N, C-alpha and C positions, 0 to 999 in steps of 0.2 A: 899219531900218538904224541909226537914231539910238540905239535901245535897245541894240543889239549893240555899238555903239561905246562907249557909256557903260559897259556891262558889262565890256568889254575894258579900259578905262581903270581901272575899279575894281579889277579883278583884278590889273592891273599895279601899282597903288598898294599893294595888300595884299602882293604879292610883295616889293616894295621895302622895305616896313615890316618884313616877316619877316627880310629880309637884314640890316636895320639893327638888329635886336634884339640886346641885350647877350647875350654868352655868360655863362652862370651858372657860377660857380666856387665849390664848396662845400668849405670848409676847416675841419677840426677843430682845436681849440686849447684849451690851458689858459687860464683866465680872465685870470690875471696872470702875466707881462706879455704873453703871446703874443696873446691876443685884442685887447688894447689896442693893440699895435703893428699888428696887421692892420687894425683899424678906422681907424687913422691914415692908412693908404694907400688906403682904399676910394675916396675921391673921385678920386685919381689914376688908379686902375684903371677907374673909371666913365667917365672921359674917354677911355679907350682901348677902350671897348666891352666891359669885363669887369664883371659884376655879382658882386662878392665877397660871399658869404654865410658868415658866421662862426658855427660851432656850438661852444659851450663845453662842455667835459667836466671832471669833477672827479677823474678817475683817469687812470692811464697805460696801461690796457689797451684801453678802448673806442675811443680815437682811431685806433689802428692797426687794430683789428678793423673799424671802419666803412670805412676806406680799402680794406682787403683784400677786403671783401665788396661793394665798389663802391657803397656808400651815399653816400660822400663822395669828393671828388677828390684831396684832399691833406690833410696835417696839419702842425702846427707846435707842438711841445711837447718834443721829445726830443733827446738827444745820441747820438753814434754807438755808444758801448758799450751803451747801453740798446737801441737798435735791433738791434744784432748779437745780443744775448741774446734779444730777442723773436723775430726771424726764426729763430734756431736752435731755440728751444723749440716754435714753432708752424709751422715749415716754410713761412713766408710769403715773399712776394716784394716787400717794401717796400724802397725805396732812397732815399738822400738825393739830391735834385735837384742837378745840377751847379751849383757856385758858389752854393749855397743857404744857406750859413751866415749867421746874423744876429747872434747874441749869445751871451755866456757868462754863466751865473748862478753866481757863486762860492758854493760850498757852505759852510754855517756851523754852528757849535755854539752852542746856547742853553741857558739854565738860569734857573730861578726860585729856586734854592736856593744857588747859589754865584756868585761874581763872577770867578773865575779857575780855569783847569784845575788849578793847583797845590792848590786847596782840595778837590779830590775825595778823599773818604775811602776807606779800604780796603773793598772790597766794594760800591762805588757802582754804581748801575744806569744804563746808557747805552742810550738808544733810538736805533735806526738803521733806515734803510729796509730792507724785506725783498725788494726786487727785486735780482737778482744784480749788475747794473751799479752801482747806487747803494749796495749793501752794501759792495762793494769800495772805492768812492769814500770812504765814511765811514771805513772802517778805515785807508785810506791817510792821511786827514787826522789821525786819532788817532795814527797812527804818527809823523807829522811833528811832533806835539806832544810826542813822547817818552813817550806813555802806554802804548803797546804796541809789540811788534815782530812783524813777519810773517815767515813762512818765506821767501817771495819778496817783498822790499820794494817791488817794482814791479808786483805782480800786481793789475790793476784789477778782477779778478773774485774777489778773496779773500773768504773767509767767516770767521766766528769760529773755525772749526776750524783755520785756517791761522795762528792766533796762537801764536807760540813763546815770547814773553815777555810777562807781564802782571803787573808788579810790584805793582799796587794791587788785584789780583784783581777787576778790573772785571767786572760781569755785563752781558750784552747782551740787550736785548729787541728783536726784529725785528718791525717794524710796517709796514703799508701806508703809503706816503709821505704820503698826504693826512691820515693820522691823527696824525702826529708832533706838530704843534703842540698838539693836545688832550692829549697825554701829558705835557706839561711839568710839570704839578703832581704827577705820579706817579713821575717819575724824577729822577735827579740831573743828567742832561745829555741833550740830544737833538740829533742831527745832522739838520738839516732842509733839504730842497731849497728854494732861494730863492723859487721861485714860490709855494710853500705858506707860507713864512715871511712874505712880503709880504701874502698874503691874510689872514693872522692878525694883521696890523698890527705885525709885527716888522720893524725896520729893520736889515738885515744889517750895515751899516757902523757902526751905533751899539749895537745890542742883542746882537750875537754875541760870545761869549767869544773865539773865534778863527774866522778866515775863510780859505777856500781862495783862493789867487791864481788869476787867470784862466788857464785851461788849454785848449788846442786840442782835447784829448781830449773835452771836454765842451761844445763849442760846439753851440748849438741851431740846427736847420735845418729847411727845408721838405722833407718826404718825401712820396713817392707810390708807387703800384704801379709796378713796373718798366716795364710797357707803357704807362704814362701819364707817365713822367718827362720826356718831351720835348714834352708838350702845350703849344701856344703860349700858352694862358691861364695855365698854371702858370709858364712862363718869364717872362711879363709880371709875374706876382706877385713872383717872385724879384728881377727887376730893380728893381721898385718898392721892395722892402724894403732894397735895398743902395744907398741914396742918402745924400748929405750931410744931407738933411732928416730922414731917419729916424735917422741917427746922432745928430743934435742932439736929436731928440725923446727918444731913449733916455737920453742924457746929462743932459738937463734934468729929465726926469720921475723917473728912478730914482737919480740922484745917486751913482753908483758901485756901487749894489746890482746893477745889470745893466750889462754891459760890451759895447759893440759889437764884433763879430768880423770887421769888414770895413774 
């Protein structure tokens, strides 16, 4: 009888331990700044029973693919124009989580050959991202500097074929976003996503020739499959990311290169 009682107590203890186990939340992220911000909130989530596991990716395709294929629960690396383009091209069902915006990464232009846009010579080569959302973003920034004019001056998905005025006969080289910093020695100017600029030790506020102002179009947010967007652990993550402590962390660490969007 005593053995049965001990066994029952042991089983009950194991059951309680299983109930108390942390929920594992696997999130894909770009290394900088996304993974850094996620790691900052890990202790807070741990205290709430969520074991946040951050998986770093160096491109913009795999973080969405891993979520769509249910390998990971959510991701943090993209803005809405990029997600719209991804879903349209791949017929996927990834959505931004409600109130999940965290920060804006102002897009910048960099060069090792000139110190101002006015120094661009006739026929200069400009490197821009090759994904549709960021191609348009780069062209809009060049238009704002008066270097080109687009057929539709507000088209966020514009491509080089939409350029109607190009007084300096600029040539465009479309590259994968992650490769843009490496192209700086080979081109006259490169439009680089801020996360990749920071990884390449470029300071957007000091090293860029010109920089995009913060724009809600390009706020980065937590995204998940549509059927997981209201998962309690993901909602806890979103809440943890939108606190005064995280805002201060972003402001102190990135010093204007990354702008809180909440």
